Residue, then its C-alpha position, 0 to 999 in steps of 0.5 A: m450462476t443462477v439463484v432462485v429467490t424465494a419469499k423466505n430469504e433475501l436475494v444473496v450474492p454468491k461469494s464466487v460472484r463477489r470474489k470475481a467482482g473484487i467486492k470484499n467484507g466491509d465494502a460499501v455497495e450502491f444499488k441501482v434499478s433500471g427497469r428489470v436490471i439491478s446494478i450493484l456498484p462499489k461505493a467510492p469512499a468520501g475524499d476525506d476518508e481515503y484510508t481506513a484507521a488502520e491504514r492511516r495509523m501505519i502511515d502515521r508511524g512511517i512519518s513518524a519514523s521518517e522525522e525522527d531520522y531527519t532529526a538524528g541526522r540520518a538523511f541525505g541531500p538536498f544534491e545539486t547534481h545527480a552526480d553528487f546523488i550517485a557519489s553519496l550512494h557509492k559512499e554509503a554503499a562502501k560502508l556496508r561492504p565487509k572489509r577484505k583481509t589482505k594477505r601478507p607477503a611470505k618471508 
């Protein structure tokens, strides 16, 4: 794609090019110049700022729900062997299956 640079406007990266590069609204980018070549690179987030505020709230909600389940006794394990783990899975799956009605023999 080719665009014309004029004195009246700034250089704009077309939406189709941003989409192909995976750049979304709100992403930080870094410009590097080497001679007549301009490189646009995604700015890596700082190590302590790994998640957005919305993502952090979702993670915190999940952790809180998990802690509530553990406190209420809705946790399983630890298991000594994989066989103990499989047996626990089968036991819990049996609780979820519908009960079968038994037919009475005709008199």
